[in-house]
MIFI-416135 format. One line per field, with one value per residue (C-alpha): z, x, y; residue in three letters. Coordinates in Angstrom, 3 decimals. Layout:
MIFI-416135
pz: Z|... .
px: X|... .
py: Y|... .
aa: Ala|... .
This chain:
MIFI-416135
pz: 12.011|8.511|5.814|2.555|1.063|-2.567|-4.463|-6.323|-10.491|-11.566|-14.121|-10.867|-9.209|-12.306|-11.853|-8.132|-7.332|-3.936|-1.434|-1.587|1.879|3.413|7.479|8.275|10.392|8.893|4.587|4.732|3.036|5.065|4.915|6.081|9.314|10.738|14.588|17.043|17.088|13.416|10.190|10.857|8.132|9.788|9.349|7.269|8.851|12.494|14.998|14.203|13.813|15.248|13.804|13.731|11.820|12.337|9.423|10.618|11.249|12.283|11.495|7.833|6.591|4.140|1.405|-1.148|-3.095|-6.319|-8.601|-10.194|-8.618|-6.098|-4.163|-5.411|-2.534|-0.415|-2.846|-0.947|-2.176|-3.001|-1.813|-1.976|2.074|3.086|5.936|7.209|4.389|1.829|-0.819|-1.503|-2.400|-0.184|0.855|2.903|5.023|6.667|9.273|8.129|4.893|4.234|0.384|-1.550|-5.118|-5.858|-7.382|-11.092|-12.254|-10.360|-11.018|-8.777|-6.748|-4.634|-1.128|-0.929|3.031|3.057|-0.648|-0.338|-0.347|-2.593|-1.657|-2.110|-1.972|0.886|2.960|6.485|8.020|6.989|3.553|2.303|0.107|1.586|0.497|2.781|2.789|1.970|4.357|6.742|10.090|9.236|7.874|8.359|5.782|4.104|1.965|1.528|-2.174|-5.350|-5.367|-8.878|-9.603|-10.318|-8.419|-7.836|-9.440|-6.663|-3.848|-5.398|-3.121|-5.156|-5.427|-5.874|-5.509|-7.334|-5.715|-6.908|-6.439|-7.522|-10.691|-11.301|-11.203|-9.980|-8.160|-5.195|-3.679|-0.206|1.440|4.166|3.594|-0.352|-1.314|-4.287|-6.835|-10.947|-13.917|-14.054|-17.619|-17.848|-19.018|-15.825|-14.256 .
px: -2.835|-4.542|-1.959|-2.616|-0.115|-0.482|2.241|5.389|5.554|8.630|8.834|8.502|11.191|13.346|13.329|14.542|18.045|19.874|19.197|22.152|21.933|25.020|24.855|23.569|26.195|29.571|28.237|29.845|28.153|25.095|25.244|22.697|24.285|23.022|22.596|20.728|17.773|17.289|19.020|19.779|21.361|24.558|27.546|30.401|32.667|31.973|33.317|34.382|30.627|28.186|24.789|22.322|18.415|15.983|15.239|12.109|9.671|5.932|7.425|8.121|10.880|12.400|13.995|15.134|14.249|12.634|14.387|12.243|8.780|7.504|3.776|1.062|0.024|2.627|5.581|8.013|9.738|8.781|9.898|10.147|8.571|8.916|5.952|5.109|2.353|4.777|6.448|4.326|5.785|4.322|5.946|8.707|7.061|4.505|3.022|1.758|1.490|-0.209|-0.441|0.715|0.808|-2.554|-2.112|-4.052|-4.202|-6.629|-10.219|-12.522|-14.985|-17.169|-17.491|-20.892|-21.028|-20.087|-20.475|-17.718|-14.693|-13.275|-12.122|-8.769|-6.047|-3.958|-1.718|-2.043|1.624|0.829|1.533|-2.243|-4.522|-7.875|-9.931|-11.171|-12.649|-9.998|-11.953|-10.510|-11.308|-14.572|-15.752|-13.977|-16.163|-13.686|-13.766|-11.617|-11.791|-11.502|-15.013|-15.939|-18.356|-21.285|-24.669|-26.382|-29.831|-31.341|-30.663|-29.311|-26.229|-23.921|-20.534|-19.516|-17.000|-14.695|-14.495|-12.428|-13.001|-12.501|-15.010|-13.486|-14.066|-17.363|-18.617|-20.596|-22.725|-20.805|-24.262|-24.596|-28.049|-27.877|-24.952|-26.214|-24.184|-23.460|-21.000|-17.678|-16.505|-12.774|-14.123|-16.093|-12.677 .
py: 6.471|6.208|4.304|2.830|0.345|-0.721|-2.689|-0.683|-2.214|-3.431|0.318|2.311|0.724|0.594|4.820|4.064|5.957|5.275|7.747|9.896|12.800|14.823|14.897|17.868|18.366|18.120|17.865|14.274|11.846|9.268|5.679|2.884|1.495|-1.773|-1.711|-4.293|-2.451|-2.039|0.011|3.392|6.705|7.531|9.932|7.977|10.632|8.684|8.345|12.663|12.980|11.297|11.976|9.486|9.414|6.727|5.443|3.236|5.486|4.173|0.295|1.632|1.533|4.140|1.976|4.846|8.229|8.406|10.599|13.295|12.267|14.676|14.314|16.576|17.486|18.836|18.629|16.550|13.464|10.512|7.108|3.722|1.988|-0.505|-2.031|-5.318|-5.459|-4.870|-2.219|0.976|4.131|7.324|10.499|11.519|14.051|11.389|11.997|15.464|14.198|10.873|10.636|7.158|6.054|4.364|1.078|1.968|-1.452|-2.625|-1.468|0.780|-1.026|1.182|-0.084|-1.298|-0.478|3.564|4.093|6.645|4.885|1.922|-1.481|-1.802|-5.126|-5.258|-8.227|-9.451|-10.026|-13.508|-12.994|-13.078|-10.773|-9.388|-5.986|-3.197|0.125|3.026|5.117|2.307|4.271|5.510|2.245|-0.939|-2.865|-6.061|-9.017|-12.102|-12.657|-10.459|-8.104|-6.564|-4.182|-6.187|-6.108|-9.043|-10.314|-11.784|-9.239|-6.176|-5.925|-3.988|-6.079|-9.708|-11.471|-14.196|-17.495|-20.531|-24.285|-27.491|-27.099|-23.478|-20.042|-18.595|-15.440|-15.398|-12.247|-11.472|-10.858|-12.608|-12.933|-14.162|-15.768|-16.049|-18.046|-17.414|-18.603|-16.705|-15.204|-13.742|-10.300|-9.423|-8.880 .
aa: Unk|Unk|Unk|Unk|Unk|Unk|Unk|Unk|Unk|Unk|Unk|Unk|Unk|Unk|Unk|Unk|Unk|Unk|Unk|Unk|Unk|Unk|Unk|Unk|Unk|Unk|Unk|Unk|Unk|Unk|Unk|Unk|Unk|Unk|Unk|Unk|Unk|Unk|Unk|Unk|Unk|Unk|Unk|Unk|Unk|Unk|Unk|Unk|Unk|Unk|Unk|Unk|Unk|Unk|Unk|Unk|Unk|Unk|Unk|Unk|Unk|Unk|Unk|Unk|Unk|Unk|Unk|Unk|Unk|Unk|Unk|Unk|Unk|Unk|Unk|Unk|Unk|Unk|Unk|Unk|Unk|Unk|Unk|Unk|Unk|Unk|Unk|Unk|Unk|Unk|Unk|Unk|Unk|Unk|Unk|Unk|Unk|Unk|Unk|Unk|Unk|Unk|Unk|Unk|Unk|Unk|Unk|Unk|Unk|Unk|Unk|Unk|Unk|Unk|Unk|Unk|Unk|Unk|Unk|Unk|Unk|Unk|Unk|Unk|Unk|Unk|Unk|Unk|Unk|Unk|Unk|Unk|Unk|Unk|Unk|Unk|Unk|Unk|Unk|Unk|Unk|Unk|Unk|Unk|Unk|Unk|Unk|Unk|Unk|Unk|Unk|Unk|Unk|Unk|Unk|Unk|Unk|Unk|Unk|Unk|Unk|Unk|Unk|Unk|Unk|Unk|Unk|Unk|Unk|Unk|Unk|Unk|Unk|Unk|Unk|Unk|Unk|Unk|Unk|Unk|Unk|Unk|Unk|Unk|Unk|Unk|Unk|Unk|Unk .
């Protein structure tokens, strides 16, 4: 089960419209209903029509569809979804299509372990950020601090991490054998 989670920008949320779909049984509008097991889409013509649809698929809640945006892979609708890791935009045809919108605001840092994926920011269930390889099942590389594409001068490791202490920001090599520190300048991030 490969899932990618990215942050959603305010401008993308402004384009979101309410999910207005009709019941496939009777044609009445579907509405969100609260149950003891979470939220579901149910027919507004209840109890005459008892149609229900689960909106919490694979631990991901579908919040709203995005008007006018389609998946470039399968042509399906895109939606704002919420998981335990936060908000993201993804295709409604999951699990057949695993497309999610990339966060274009972040720099692309090639994974130093597999050299195929890129390091992407994620959040754990407590909200703490970490960076892991986009090739998750094939490569399990991850770091706790923001990586930048700069080679360590001492050992040649392909990335450095932005670290902070009471004296300010600095760069550090993530290699366990090196751990070399370098001064930080604002244009490096």
